[in-house]
C-alpha positions as CSV (number, residue, x, y, z in Angstrom):
1,M,92.7,109.6,137.2
2,T,96.2,110.7,136.6
3,D,97.0,114.4,136.9
4,P,97.9,115.4,133.3
5,S,100.5,118.0,134.3
6,G,103.7,116.0,134.0
7,P,105.6,115.5,130.8
8,R,105.1,111.7,130.9
9,E,101.3,112.2,131.1
10,I,101.3,114.8,128.4
11,A,103.3,112.5,126.1
12,A,100.9,109.6,126.8
13,F,97.8,111.7,126.1
14,A,99.4,113.0,122.9
15,L,100.1,109.4,121.8
16,M,96.5,108.4,122.6
17,A,95.1,111.4,120.8
18,A,97.2,110.6,117.7
19,G,96.0,107.0,117.9
20,V,92.4,108.1,118.0
21,G,93.1,110.4,115.0
22,F,94.5,107.5,113.0
23,D,91.6,105.3,114.0
24,L,89.2,107.9,112.7
25,L,91.1,108.2,109.4
26,G,90.8,104.4,109.1
27,C,87.1,104.6,109.7
28,V,86.7,107.3,107.1
29,G,88.7,105.2,104.7
30,L,86.4,102.2,105.3
31,V,83.4,104.3,104.3
32,R,84.9,106.3,101.4
33,L,87.2,104.0,99.5
34,P,85.8,102.2,96.4
35,D,86.6,98.5,96.8
36,V,87.4,95.8,99.3
37,Y,91.1,96.0,98.6
38,N,91.4,99.7,99.2
39,R,89.2,99.4,102.3
40,L,91.4,96.7,103.6
41,Q,94.4,99.0,103.2
42,A,92.7,101.7,105.3
43,G,91.4,99.2,107.9
44,T,94.8,97.5,108.3
45,K,97.3,100.4,108.1
46,C,95.5,103.3,109.8
47,V,93.7,101.3,112.5
48,T,96.8,99.2,113.3
49,L,98.9,102.3,113.7
50,G,96.1,104.0,115.7
51,T,95.8,101.1,118.0
52,F,99.5,100.8,118.4
53,L,99.7,104.5,119.4
54,L,96.8,104.1,121.8
55,L,98.4,101.1,123.5
56,L,101.8,102.8,123.6
57,G,100.1,105.7,125.4
58,V,98.6,103.3,127.9
59,I,102.0,101.7,128.5
60,L,103.5,105.2,129.0
61,L,100.7,106.3,131.3
62,S,100.5,103.3,133.5
63,G,104.0,102.0,133.4
64,L,104.7,98.3,133.4
65,D,102.1,97.3,135.9
66,A,99.3,94.8,135.1
67,M,97.6,97.1,132.7
68,G,100.9,98.0,130.9
69,W,101.8,94.3,130.5
70,K,98.3,93.6,129.0
71,A,98.8,96.5,126.6
72,L,102.2,95.1,125.6
73,L,100.6,91.7,125.1
74,C,97.9,93.3,122.9
75,L,100.6,95.1,120.9
76,A,102.4,91.8,120.2
77,F,99.1,90.1,119.3
78,L,98.0,92.9,117.0
79,S,101.3,93.0,115.2
80,V,101.0,89.3,114.3
81,T,97.2,89.0,113.6
82,S,96.5,92.2,111.7
83,P,98.8,91.6,108.7
84,T,97.9,87.9,108.6
85,A,94.2,88.6,108.6
86,A,94.5,91.4,105.9
87,H,96.4,89.0,103.7
88,A,93.9,86.2,104.1
89,I,91.0,88.5,103.4
90,A,92.6,90.0,100.3
91,R,93.6,86.6,99.0
92,A,90.1,85.2,99.5
93,A,88.5,88.2,97.9
94,H,90.8,87.9,94.9
95,R,90.3,84.2,94.5
96,S,86.6,84.5,94.7
97,G,86.6,87.0,91.9
98,V,85.9,90.3,93.7
99,P,86.7,92.9,91.1
100,L,89.1,95.8,91.6
101,A,87.8,99.4,91.5
102,P,87.3,100.7,88.0
103,G,90.2,103.1,88.3
104,S,92.7,100.4,89.2
105,V,95.5,100.1,86.8
106,L,97.6,97.2,88.0
107,D,96.9,93.7,89.5
108,R,100.2,92.1,90.4
109,Y,98.5,89.3,92.1
110,A,96.8,88.2,88.9
111,E,100.0,88.8,86.9
112,D,101.9,86.4,89.2
113,G,99.2,83.8,88.7
114,E,98.6,83.6,92.5
115,G,95.0,84.4,92.3
116,R,94.0,81.5,90.1
117,E,92.5,78.4,91.6
118,G,92.4,75.2,89.6
119,P,94.2,74.3,86.4
120,E,95.9,76.8,84.1
121,P,94.3,77.8,80.8
122,A,95.0,75.6,77.7
123,G,98.4,76.9,76.7
124,G,99.9,77.7,80.1
125,P,100.2,81.0,81.7
126,S,100.8,82.9,78.4
127,G,97.5,81.6,77.0
128,D,98.9,80.8,73.6
129,A,97.1,77.4,73.2
130,G,100.2,75.9,71.6
131,E,100.5,77.8,68.3
132,G,103.8,77.4,66.6
133,R,105.0,74.5,68.7
134,P,106.0,71.2,67.2
């Protein structure tokens, strides 16, 4: 174990402690938030930041040895896969009809027409079924 008396070790342990704190906030958000979209926000943002901080602490503590390079590789992998997975889950949930929380006031995805699968309603996106057209 590394002696935690140097400034580099103290900074690394502070980063890791902050990472654990953000991970815990993400876990609380997964339990407490009302719908899949809000839970996805907590799971993606807090846990990603927490994991980034943990891995940065590992890199700072170990340097660029084998463990540091693996942590750096995990950082790169996480920065690509986490937003992609969150988008795929949110889009699949919206397309399959998972409702928003009752207090939600805006659904931009539905306004843009992105959430619909299949043909548009009879009158196009405005839903006016052709009244007043020649």
